[in-house]
C-alpha positions in Angstrom: 6.6 7.8 -14.1 4.7 4.5 -13.6 5.6 1.6 -15.8 3.5 -1.5 -16.1 4.6 -4.8 -17.7 2.2 -7.6 -18.3 3.4 -11.4 -18.7 2.0 -15.0 -18.4 -0.3 -15.0 -21.6 -0.5 -17.8 -24.0 -2.6 -20.3 -25.7 -4.7 -22.9 -23.8 -7.5 -25.3 -24.2 -11.0 -24.5 -22.9 -11.5 -25.2 -19.3 -7.6 -24.6 -18.6 -6.1 -21.8 -16.6 -3.6 -19.0 -16.9 -2.1 -16.7 -14.5 -1.1 -13.2 -15.7 1.3 -11.0 -13.8 1.7 -7.1 -13.9 4.8 -5.8 -12.7 5.0 -2.1 -11.7 7.9 0.2 -11.3 8.3 3.8 -10.7 6.4 5.8 -8.1 4.1 2.9 -7.2 3.6 4.2 -3.5 1.2 7.0 -5.2 -1.2 4.3 -6.8 -4.7 3.8 -5.7 -5.9 1.0 -7.8 -4.5 -1.7 -10.3 -6.9 -3.1 -12.7 -7.3 -5.4 -15.4 -8.9 -5.0 -19.0 -9.2 -7.1 -22.1 -9.9 -6.3 -25.7 -10.9 -8.5 -28.4 -10.4 -7.5 -32.2 -13.2 -5.2 -33.2 -14.6 -5.1 -29.7 -14.6 -2.2 -27.1 -12.1 -2.8 -24.2 -13.7 -4.8 -21.3 -13.2 -4.3 -17.7 -11.9 -7.6 -15.8 -11.6 -6.5 -12.2 -9.3 -4.4 -9.9 -7.6 -4.4 -6.5 -6.7 -1.8 -4.1 -3.2 -1.1 -3.9 -2.7 -0.2 -0.4 -5.6 -2.1 0.7 -6.7 -5.4 -0.9 -10.3 -4.9 -1.9 -11.2 -6.7 -5.0 -14.0 -6.2 -7.3 -14.9 -8.5 -10.2 -17.7 -8.1 -12.8 -20.3 -10.8 -13.2 -18.7 -11.9 -16.6 -15.7 -13.4 -14.8 -16.8 -13.7 -11.2 -16.4 -17.3 -10.0 -13.7 -18.1 -12.6 -11.1 -15.2 -12.1 -9.3 -14.1 -9.0 -7.1 -10.8 -8.6 -4.3 -10.8 -6.0 -1.2 -8.8 -5.3 2.2 -8.9 -3.7 3.4 -5.3 -2.8 6.9 -6.6 -1.7 7.1 -7.3 -5.5 5.3 -4.6 -7.0 3.1 -7.1 -8.7 -0.5 -7.8 -9.3 -1.8 -11.1 -10.7 -4.8 -12.3 -12.5 -5.5 -16.0 -12.0 -7.9 -17.2 -14.8 -9.6 -20.6 -14.3 -12.1 -22.4 -16.2 -11.2 -20.5 -19.5 -13.7 -20.1 -22.4 -13.0 -19.4 -25.9 -15.0 -16.0 -25.4 -12.2 -15.1 -23.0 -9.8 -14.8 -25.9 -8.3 -11.4 -25.8 -5.2 -9.0 -25.3 -5.0 -8.5 -21.5 -3.8 -5.1 -20.1 -3.0 -4.0 -16.8 -4.0 -0.7 -15.8 -3.0 1.7 -12.9 -4.8 4.8 -11.3 -2.8 7.3 -9.6 -5.9 9.3 -8.4 -8.9 8.9 -6.2 -11.9 8.4 -8.5 -15.5 7.4 -7.5 -15.3 4.3 -9.9 -12.5 2.2 -11.6 -14.5 0.2 -14.2 -14.0 2.7 -17.1 -10.7 3.0 -19.2 -10.4 6.8 -19.1 -10.3 6.5 -15.1 -6.9 4.9 -15.5 -3.7 6.8 -15.8 -1.1 4.0 -16.9 -1.3 1.1 -19.1 0.9 -1.8 -20.0 1.3 -3.1 -23.5 -0.9 -6.2 -23.1 -0.5 -9.8 -23.4 -2.3 -12.1 -25.7 -4.7 -14.8 -24.3 -6.1 -17.4 -26.7 -8.5 -20.2 -25.5 -9.1 -22.9 -28.1 -12.3 -25.0 -27.8 
């Protein structure tokens, strides 16, 4: 029912910034959390952070804390990932994900019910 579409990816130089958008549609009133993940070729999918849908609590792992910020605009059914001070190691396909159920944690991929198709972020040194 819920559909997610990411946008805003591209290529930037190290130290640059990008803002990714996740537009949600279809039954968004039932969502608990919207999260961001990333996956580089040959690597496991990595948790980037999440934000409460009805509330605004944000959680960011140490790998991106201080450089990335998550925000939302419920009127637009959109969640944003602001990425600053980008590093080459940030290069990956970034995915937006949403959970329609309460869970004790939201940092594992299987705990999300809906996924976007991803958007490529490439950071050059």
